[in-house]
C-alpha atoms as one frame of an Amber mdcrd trajectory, in Angstrom:
protein
   7.888 -12.270 -14.990   4.407 -13.043 -16.386   3.114 -10.984 -19.170  -0.308
 -10.218 -20.367  -2.009  -8.035 -22.866  -2.192  -5.430 -20.136   1.459  -5.606
 -19.525   3.793  -7.141 -16.881   1.966  -8.745 -13.986   3.505  -7.833 -10.633
   0.988  -9.473  -8.193  -1.182 -12.469  -9.018  -3.875 -13.744  -6.638  -5.386
 -17.141  -7.490  -8.510 -18.547  -5.936  -7.594 -17.073  -2.482  -9.586 -18.184
   0.387  -9.509 -16.888   4.046 -11.859 -17.853   6.789 -12.038 -17.011  10.454
 -14.408 -19.564  12.023 -17.467 -19.591   9.932 -16.943 -16.321   8.251 -15.390
 -16.406   4.865 -13.370 -13.186   4.534 -11.751 -13.876   1.090 -14.184 -15.897
  -1.157 -12.163 -17.468  -3.939 -10.552 -14.225  -5.035  -8.569 -14.256  -8.229
  -7.095 -10.961  -9.608  -3.776  -9.724 -11.210  -2.226  -6.235 -10.823  -0.152
  -4.832 -13.439   3.127  -2.807 -13.263   3.075   0.901 -13.344  -0.656   1.300
 -12.580  -2.757   2.483  -9.724  -5.343  -0.188  -8.760  -8.094   0.932  -6.449
 -10.222  -1.298  -4.287 -13.447   0.178  -2.909 -15.722  -1.578  -0.254 -17.426
  -1.199   3.016 -15.511  -1.816   6.393 -15.295  -5.603   6.838 -15.652  -6.323
   3.222 -12.168  -8.047   3.101  -9.929  -5.279   1.626  -7.574  -5.087   4.448
  -7.303  -8.840   4.825  -6.434  -9.192   1.148  -3.745  -6.630   1.438  -2.213
  -8.384   4.528  -2.356 -11.553   2.545  -0.434 -10.076  -0.283   2.080  -8.809
   2.047   2.443 -12.158   3.890   1.214 -10.965   7.164  -1.655 -13.476   7.114
  -1.609 -16.976   5.592  -4.262 -18.075   3.087  -6.464 -21.077   3.928  -6.247
 -22.169   0.038  -5.186 -20.518  -3.123  -1.922 -18.787  -3.732  -0.417 -15.351
  -4.133   2.506 -14.474  -6.261   4.428 -11.012  -5.935   7.225 -10.346  -8.390
   7.432 -13.962  -9.425   7.784 -15.336  -5.898   4.953 -17.326  -4.178   4.067
 -15.944  -0.833   4.421 -18.724   1.971   6.498 -20.885  -0.358   9.255 -19.067
  -2.122   9.364 -16.248   0.474   7.651 -15.754   3.836   6.720 -12.133   3.065
   6.663 -10.027  -0.095   9.849  -8.187  -1.029  10.506  -4.577  -2.246   7.162
  -3.485  -0.690   6.105  -0.217   0.873   2.977  -0.545   3.017   0.475   1.557
   4.822  -2.131  -0.741   6.571  -4.232   0.621   9.521  -2.827   3.601  11.583
   0.966   3.998  11.258   2.580   3.236  14.621   5.603   5.326  15.718   7.635
   6.061  18.736   6.005   9.166  20.287   9.098  10.526  22.037  11.382  10.830
  19.022  11.060  13.173  15.919  10.265  12.144  12.269  13.758  11.515  11.119
  14.872   9.448  14.273  11.599   7.164  13.722  12.374   6.503  10.242  16.095
   6.024  10.920  15.266   3.249  13.349  13.115   1.499  10.799  15.771   1.913
   8.070  18.463   0.361  10.130  16.564  -3.029   9.944  17.573  -3.343   6.284
  20.300  -0.898   6.006  19.516  -0.177   2.382  19.203   3.731   2.427  21.234
   6.654   3.598  20.235   9.417   6.093  19.775  11.752   3.106  17.377   9.277
   1.521  15.498   9.272   4.679  15.321  13.057   4.746  14.308  13.150   1.114
  11.255  10.996   1.798  10.219  13.152   4.677  10.395  16.180   2.433   8.489
  14.543  -0.391   5.441  14.218   1.973   5.591  17.777   3.113   7.281  17.420
   6.581  10.598  18.983   7.831  13.292  16.335   8.341  15.255  18.714  10.564
  12.326  19.366  12.901  12.927  18.270  16.490   9.176  17.979  17.208   8.227
  14.692  18.603   5.917  12.527  16.548   3.702  12.221  19.748   2.689  15.889
  19.279   1.882  15.368  15.622  -1.596  15.821  14.323  -3.351  12.616  12.710
  -2.556  14.194   9.372   1.131  14.671  10.044   1.307  11.117  11.313  -0.345
   9.991   8.135   2.206  11.987   5.979   5.139  10.236   8.073   3.480   6.873
   7.314   3.679   7.595   3.674   7.307   8.624   3.989   7.999   5.313   5.617
   6.244   3.384   2.810   8.328   5.262   0.012  11.687   5.792   1.691  13.415
   2.659   0.460  12.247   3.213  -3.082  10.018  -0.019  -3.345   8.665  -1.204
  -6.736   5.214  -1.938  -5.028   3.123   0.224  -2.760   0.140  -1.159  -0.710
  -1.863   1.664   0.744  -4.817   1.124   2.791  -6.773   4.510   3.309  -3.545
   6.452   3.120  -5.315   9.847   3.232  -7.018   9.529   6.526  -6.742  12.563
   8.563  -5.323  14.781   5.774  -6.847  18.017   5.098  -7.794  19.041   1.540
  -4.342  20.570   0.678  -2.654  17.321   2.103  -4.806  15.044   0.149  -4.049
  16.938  -3.081  -0.325  16.773  -2.295  -0.379  13.123  -1.740  -2.344  12.385
  -4.672   0.263  14.329  -6.817   2.926  12.288  -5.084   1.296   8.852  -6.009
   0.733   9.899  -9.605   4.611  10.800  -9.708   5.423   7.411  -8.246   3.024
   5.821 -10.897   5.080   7.681 -13.630   8.234   6.085 -12.200   6.835   2.697
 -12.831   5.650   1.822  -9.332   2.676  -0.589  -8.900   0.311   0.921  -6.390
  -2.818  -0.762  -4.626  -5.018   1.668  -3.102  -8.092   1.282  -0.805 -10.017
   4.460  -0.185 -13.625   5.267   0.962 -13.132   8.574  -1.034 -14.684   8.079
  -4.571 -12.752  11.262  -5.715  -9.516   9.502  -4.832 -10.510   6.513  -6.917
 -11.693   8.560  -9.819  -8.665  10.806 -10.069  -5.980   8.260  -9.320  -6.904
   4.849 -10.347  -6.309   2.985 -13.822  -8.365  -0.092 -12.627 -10.991  -0.223
  -9.973 -12.353  -3.287  -8.078 -15.187  -3.630  -5.587 -14.952  -5.959  -2.533
 -18.151  -7.143  -1.114 -18.449  -9.793   1.489 -15.009 -11.323   0.428 -15.864
 -11.290  -3.298 -13.831  -9.087  -5.652 -15.286  -7.776  -8.791 -13.784  -5.478
 -11.460 -15.719  -2.364 -11.836 -13.591  -0.149 -14.208 -10.971  -1.185 -16.545
  -9.833   0.994 -19.478  -9.252  -0.552 -22.692  -5.547  -1.640 -23.255
């Protein structure tokens, strides 16, 4: 995998352009994200953050440019990025099943993890894996916690989290911040979009600002 003076590059975006009609949502974006760091992206709604995340995942195809994740070019070597945990927009779950059953259904797609690993992910986000409570009766914060559990349950090397603390109370935010810092210490690469400047200040090693499809580096500590 590519190296730089900042360490191993896990995600490389090169001259990425995405347009919808006459609107340019990603305007020649070039950026690289290193292993074992939390990379924050700030910007107003509609600035292009979510579209960039979806392009990195492979959910949306670029008009030009390229994105490489873990050495594989999206749309060429693989259709979608591998070894990824994702929260983009509001997590969707089956309302008439409990937390464990929801994650079990999703885990069956890849058959990579055991029931105990699913339960462990649920515990890590502060929920009870033995609870029979239907997810449809969850608060927004509880659903958000379950979304984070879904993102981490298969132990991915990369996490892409778009406003992951939405709906969480102060205590919940503190718990999830602690979890992300623990995952960083394990060598995970984390991309985090948040409107909360405190999230960015406390968590992120590198900070970028997206404005009208243009991405600029705001804070990068000396390596």
